[in-house]
N, C-alpha and C positions, 0 to 999 in steps of 0.2 A: 818405269817408275821411281821418281827421285824422292827422297823422304830426307829430314833433316833437321835440326835446331835451327829457332830462327835466331840470330846473332843479336842477342841482346844483354845490355849490361847487367842487368840485374837478372838472377836466373828465372824468376818469373814475373814478368810486367805484368801480365793482365790482371791479376788482383790488385795493383797498385793501379790501373788503370781505372778500374773500376771503382775502386775507392777514392783515388784522389785527383786524378787527373779532370775530371768533370764532375761537377756538384749535381747537375741534372742531367739524368738518364735520359730525357727526351731529345738531347741535341744530338743522339748518334744520327738522326736521320736528316738533319740540318748538314751533317757533316758530309753524309756518302751522297746527298744530292749534289752538294757542292763540289764533291770528287768529280761526280758525274758531268757537273757542268764544265768543270776544268778541262775534262779531257775532252770535251766536245769543242770548247773554245780552242784548246791547242790546234787540234784537228784543223778547226777554220784558218787559223792561223798559219798552220804548215801547208793548207792547200792555198791561201791566197799568196804565198812568197815563192811556191812552187816548190817546196820542198816535199810534198806528201802528193803523189800523181794520182791521187783518188777524186772520185766525186766528191764535194762536201755535202750536197742536196739539202735535204730541210729537216735535220735529225731533231728527235725528241728524247726525254727521258722518261721512263715509264716506272711507276710505282704500283705492285703487283701483291696482294694479301691472298694468301692460299692457307684458308681458315682450317681446312680438314688436317692438312699436312703440319700445320705451325710454322708456316714458313713466309718471309717477306720478301719478295724481290725487287730490286733496284736495277733497271736496265739502261744501259744507254748505247748511243750509236756513233761513240767519239773514236777517241785514238784507238784504243786497246793497247795489249800487252802481249809481247812475246814471252814465252817461259822464262828466257833470261832476264828481261825485265822484271818478271814477277820476282823472281829470286832477289834481282837487286831491290826493287822499291818495297817489295810487300816485306821480304824476309829480312834486311838489312835496315832496320827501324831508321837507323841515323840519316839515310838518304832520304830527303823529301823530294819527291820528284818534282814538284812545283818548283822548289827552289832550284833545283839543277836546271830546269827548263828556262826559267827566268835569266839564269847565268848565260846559259847557253844563247840564247837570242836577247839578249837585255837591251840591244839597241832596235829591235824591229819587233818586240813585243809588249811593249810599252802598254800601248793600249788593249792587248788581248785579254784583259779583265780574269786574268789568272789569280785564283786567291793563294799568294805562294808562300804563308807563314806557315801553314797547317799541316805538315807530313804525318802526323800522327794523329790525324782526322780519322782516316779509315779505322784505328784502332778502337775507336768509340764503338764501334759495333759489339764488341764483347761485354760490353755493360748490359744488354739486354739478348744477346744469342748464345747458346751453350755451344755452338759449332755455327763456321762461317764458311760459305763455298765462294769462291772466284772462279768465274768462267771465262775468259777474255780471248778474243780474237784482234791481233794487231792488223793496223792498214798496212803493214809492210806484207811481204808475201813470206809469211811463216805460219806455221800449222798453231792452232788454237793450244791454249793451254788451261787447265784445272788445277786448283790449289785448293785444298782443303784443311782447315785447323779446327781443333775441340778446346782453345783457349789455353791450350798448355802451349811451353815453346815447340811443342815437336808439329811438325805440318807434312802433308804429302803434295807434291806436286806432278801430274801426269797429263800426258797430252788429251786432247777433245775433241769432238768432231764437227762441233761450233762452225758455222761456214761465214754467217755475216759480222761485219765488224763491230766493234765495241766491246763493253764488259758486262756482265752479269753478275751482279752480287747476291747470295742466298743467304738471309738469316734464318737459322733455324732456331727459333723464338724459346728463349729459356721459361721454365716453368713459373719464375717470378715475376716475369715481365709479360704475361699473355694479353695486358692490356692494348700491346702493339699489334695484335691479331685482329682489333675493333677497326671497322670502317671509319665510325663517327672520329677515332682519336687520330688516325692517321691523316685525314683530312684536315681535323682541326691544326697538325703540326704544318702539314704543309702549307696551310694557309698563313702561319703565323711566320714562320720561317723563310718560305721558298716564294709568297705571293709574289714578287717581282725578279724573280731569276731571270736571267735573258735567254735562257732555252726553255721552249714550251717543256710543262712537266704534265704527262696523262696519267689520271688515276681514274681508272674505269670508263665507262661508257655512258652517255645520257641520248635521251631521245631528241629527235629535231624535227619539226614540222617539213613537210616539202611542199613547196609552193603548188598552190592550187591550179591543175590545167585550162588552158582558156575554155576549152569545149566541154570542161567539166560539167555533168549531169546534176539536175535539180538534188538527187540524195547523195552527192558525191561525200564519202567519208574521209576526213582528213589523213593523210596519210604520214606516218612517222618512219624516220630512219635512223638508226645506233649512231652516233658520231663518239670520236675521241672526248672526252670530257677533260679539257686543257684548264687546270687550277689555276693558273698564273698569268700575271701580264708581263711578258717579257719586256714591254717597251715604254714603262711607266713615265709620267709626265718629266719627272726631273731628268730624265737623261734626254731629254731634248732641247733645245735652244729656244730660250725665252721669245724669240720671234715668230717662232713656229707654233705657237700656243694662244690660243684666245682667252680671254676670261671665262668662257662657259668650260673650257678643258681644264683649267685651273678648279674650278667649283665641281666638276666633275670627279678630278683627282681626289678633292677633298672626302666627297662621297665614297670612294671606293676605298681610302684609307679609315675612314670614320662611319661603317654603314650604320650603326646606331646614332647616330648625331643627326638631331632636326634643324640643328639652327646653321644658318649660312655663315661662312668666314667673312670677318670687315674687309680685308684686304691680304694680300700675300708678298712676300718676298723670295725672289728667284735667287738661291746663292749658284755662282757658277765661277771656280777661280781654279787655274791651274800652276799659279806660282805663289808661294813659295812651297806650296803642297797644293795636293789635289782633292777638292771638295765640291760638291754638288749638292743640290738640296732645294725644297722649297717649305718656308715658314709660314704658316697661316696665322692673323690674329685674330682669333674666337671673339665674341661678345664675351666681356667679363663684368663680373659686377661688384662693388666696391668693397665686400667684405674680407677681400684678400683672401680668398679660399684658393690656396696655391694646389693648384691640380697638377701635380706634377706628373711624371711617364706618360705624356700625351706625345711627346715628340719622339719619332722612332729612328735609331741608329745603323746605318748598311752600312755593308763594305763590299763594294760591288756587287750590288744591287741583293745581298745574302742580309736577312735581317740577323742584327747582334743582339741589339738590348734597348730596351725604352729608358735604361737610366744613364741619361746623357750629363750628368754632373760633371762640370771639368771643361766638356767640350764646348755644351752651349753656355753663356753667361747666366748665372742664376736667375737674374730679374727675367730673362727670355725663357725662363721654364714655362710660364704659363701659356706658353705658345702652344700651337700644333704643328705637325707636319714631319718633315722627313730630311735627314742629313746624311750624306753618304759620302765618305772618304776612304781610299786605300790606305790611306797614310796614318789611319789611327793605331798607334801601337796598343796591342791587346793581349792578352797573356794566352796560353796554350788553349783555354777553352773558351776563348774570344769571350768571357763573361765580366773582367774587368779589365779597365783601362789601366795602363801602366802610366805612372808620373813620367811626362816628356815633355821637353820644349815646345813640340809641335805642336802640343795639344793647346798649350797657352796661346799661340800664335792662331790656332783657328777660332780659340773664343774670342780673341781681340779681330779678327777678320769679321766675324759674324756680328759682333758689337759694331762696328764700323759701317758695315754695311746695312743693319736695319737702321742706323742713325741717318746713313744718306738716304734710305727709301721714304722714310719718315718727312724729311726735307722737301723731297721731291714732290709728296704728295700732299704737303701743306702749300708749297708754292704753286702747283698746277691746278689745286681746286680747293681754296682754302676754306669755301662755304662748308663742303661735303666733308672736309677734315674736323669741321668744328663740331658738326652733328656727329661725329664719331668719338668726339671726345672722350665722353662720359664711359664709354667702352673700353677706351686703352688706356686711361690714364693712370690706373693703378701700376700697370707695367713700366710707362714711362717714367712717372714719379719714384717708383721704388729703383728704376736704373739710373736715375740722377743720383740715388744715395747710395748705390751700392759698386758702380762701374765709373771712376773718374774719367776716363775716355769717352763715355757716353755724355757724361754731364757736360764735357767741355762742346759737345756738341748741340745739346740740348736746347739751349736758349734761341734756335733757329726755329725749332717748331712746339715746344710746351707752351701749353696755354694756361690762362687764368681767367676762368669765366667768373663774371658777376651776377648777383643775383638777380639782373633782370636780362640776363642772356649776351652780354656782349662777351667778346673773348679777345683779351691782350696776350701778347706775348710779354715777357718781363720787361723789355727795352720800351715797348708802347706804353706799357702801365705806367713805368717812372713817368716818363713824358706827359702822359693824361692826368698824374694825379699831382705833379709837382707845385702846380699854382695851388691848388686848395687845400691841400692836404700836409704841408709841410708846416710843422710846428715852430714855436718860437725860438726853439734852439737847433733850428735848420734838418731837424730828423723829417724825412717822409713817412708818414705812417699808413700803413697798408691796413685797411679795415678788412675782418672777412668773418664771414659766418660761417659753422659747420652745420647749420640744420635750418633752413629756411622758416620752417612751421615753429620750430622751437623758440627761435632767437628774433621771431617777426617783430614783435614791440621794439627791439634792438636797434633793427636795421631801419624800421620805419622813422626814427628818430635822427638816425645818420642821415638817413636819404634829405629830411627835412632841413637839413644843415647842408645839401647841397653834394654831401659825399657818396663816392662810390663804395659799394661793400663787396668783396669777392666772395663766390662758395666755394669753399673748397674742404669737400667732407670725405676725403680720403681717410683710411685708419692710421695712414703715417705720415699727415701732415704735420703733425708737430714736429717731427724729424726732418721734412723739410725746410719749412719755416726756418728753423734752427741753421741749415747749411745756408739758405740764401741770404739769411741776417750778417752771418758770418762772411758770406764773399761779396755783399752788396753794400759798401759804406753808409751810412747815415739813411739806412732802410730799415725800418722796423716793423714786423707786423702785430697786429692786435686784433682779437676777437671782439664782436661789438659788445658782447657783455661782460668785458673785461672790467670794466669801468665806467661811470658816466661820460657819454660823448666828449663834452668839455674837458674832461681828464686826459681821455684819449687823446685827443688832439688838443694841444694846449696853445690858444693863442694870446695874445699880450693882455687884450681886456679881462680883468678881473669882476666877478659881479659882487656887490656889496650886499652883507647880510642885513637882514630888517632886524635881526636878533642882537641882544647886547652880549658880551662873553657870558655875563652870570647867567642869563636866559639860556644860553646854549648848554653850559653845563648842566642846568637844570633839567633840558629837555633831554641830553644825553643819558643822564642816570634814572630818569623816568622810564625810557626805552630799554634801557639793560637791564632794569628788573624783569621784564616781560621776555627779553630775547634770549635763547640758549648762548652761552659764552663760548660753548667747545665746538659751535657751527660757525657762529659768526661774528664779527667785529664790525662794532659801530661806527659809523664815520659820518663827519657832520659836513655838509657842503653847501656854499652859497649859490644856488643854481639860478637860472630862471624859473620865474613865480608859476611859470606855465609846464613847468617841468613835472615829470611825477613825484609826489612825495617820497615812496620809498622806492628806492630801486636796488633789487639783488644782484651784486656783480660777482663774477669769480676770476680772482687776481690771474693773470696772464701768466707769469712765472711759474705759480705753484701748479696751476692745471697742466701746462704744457710738459712739465716734468712729471706729473703723474701718467700723462698720456703715453710719453716716451717709454716709462716705466712699464705700463702696461702692455705697450705695442713690441716691447723687446730692444733692449740695447739702450744706451743713451739713459738722459733723465739722471735722477739721483738714486743711489742705491736705496731698494726697499722703499720709494717714496708712493709705489702702486699701493700699499696697504695703509696709507695716510688715511684720516678721515676728509671727507670734501669740505674744505674751508671757503667760507663765502664772505664779501663784504656787504653790510645792510647800508646803503648811502642814504643820508636822509635830506632832504631838501629844506634848510632851514627858512627859505621863502616861500616855503608853500602854506596855504591857508590851514593845512591839516596840522603843521608844526606848531602853529600858533593857536590851533583850537586844542591841540595837546597839553600844550603850555599852560592853558588857561582852564582845565577842567580838574574836578575833584578826581582824586586818587582812582576810585573804580572804573569811573569813564575812560580815564586816561589808560588804565590796563586795557580794556574793552576796545579802545581805538587803536592802539598800539597793536594788538592781537587781530584785529580784523585786515588793518594796512601790511601788515606783516604777509599774513594769508595772502593777502591779493597780489603782493611783489612775488611772493613763492608760485604761486597759481600762473604769472605771467612767465616764470622761467620753468614753468614743468615740474616744480618741487613739491606741490601740495599733493599727497596722494593719502589712499587706505583712511584711516581712521580721523587725519586731520582734515580730509578731505570732505568727509562725511559731516563732522561737526561743522565745517565752515558754511556748508549748503544749508543745514538746519538752521543755523545762527542768521545767516542771509534771509531766510524764508521769515524768520520770525520778526525781522525789521519790516518786512513788507506786509504786516496785520494794519 
């Protein structure tokens, strides 16, 4: 029997492991199952290159709970260790078996899927166990070994009579960690971290119905047999070639990832790159609402099929955080507990690659079936508009597929839009004015007026539209965007011809002061305009610049500092050529006030601004006039 001290640089490393190395105790199971997987994959590699003269067979990893004995077993049929290797790999912490293995076979082991960075993984067992045993038999013709340690640096190492190849790790679960003896807890952890590990993982058994015999009697009762309950899918979709997967396979994998989701993804993007780094994965575009509820943490990060985290910040560009799916890369630098990314040039490269790949896929979807792409536009636009604002590389490519829908369901790219509008919507100063609405119903009357003039009105209703417009204006010379209710249509797109006013300058002054006695100054600026006599007498508009700055301020970033707290300011445009203007001018003072009040309320009503008490008294007043 051998006993001794584990060769550690700190007198007692176990309290440190418990306290600092892993923030999350539950990951011990991920580490131990990962080690078992490594041992199995190493064996597969050694048998394939003829170095290990044994049958690889169909090894599995088994996780067993012994509730009575307060023990948890993790058993593999992998490489196993000799007593000498236990001494070296387990007792001399500084050596990571996986690191050394990769070094030794680095040319042929590229694809053996070994998690090479985590030699300390085994010691996470002491976070939940008061004592740990290893019983292991190497594939080499040497006796099995039995190592025991109670969480102090002392250990014992003795021979054991185990005859089958592989390693069994027995955790004597500590009193403060008894939850790890509960079946539901272990199942939950295996499902979370090991759902797609490359070696089958057995956790208990389940009943399976036997096929009904052909000559079964009438009263035949279905017979059941106990079979291994394999809790993982060792060959998930992202590990396969896109050419080997159908649309249905992608959908099924989405359901496997998100069993509680009932929506279907709109489309997917299969990532597959081996230079300058390794990366595979599948990203799904889910249906998204316009309210920009960024539902982060829906993309899962794996490293060689081991779940690492669903915080993929830094790897996946921010605008794609609203997508769902899986990214798997052995090249992502993580700290020893695998829970944090380390700042690294590779990470930025990965993020850039994903951006490019998504842009290419969107372009091909647009080119292959524009109609289908247009139908999906409203479900994906928030992501793409956000991408244009936040990722210059994406913005460069976006012109090929980002769409601008009109209020009557036509879809233009920016280049098509400029071409379609240039003849009719260029003003007298040579600026192309792009009219848009943010709400078809609320701005209906304004849209109507624009359409009567033969103008196209876009429907841009995302919460970040103001930011996007600002960027488009900066990058497209002589293009300006104006919301249809920002001014009277003739002011928004000024042509050469000027309408002459029916009123003299004196009459205008008189009219203005009559109106200003009724209209609240803190919210409205009265503006007299010589418009067509058929145009509405009173029109409320909201100046584009002020409104846009407020919106940008409200949706974060941009805009003028503190603009979000500014009161809403409107212009009251009074048409001096309307019949009502003349009527107000020629009426006694009391009647003037009533007319202005009623006309202002009607204008507010058409902008959706008449609410509460004001709306109630307007309705009462209106009924009075019907008597």
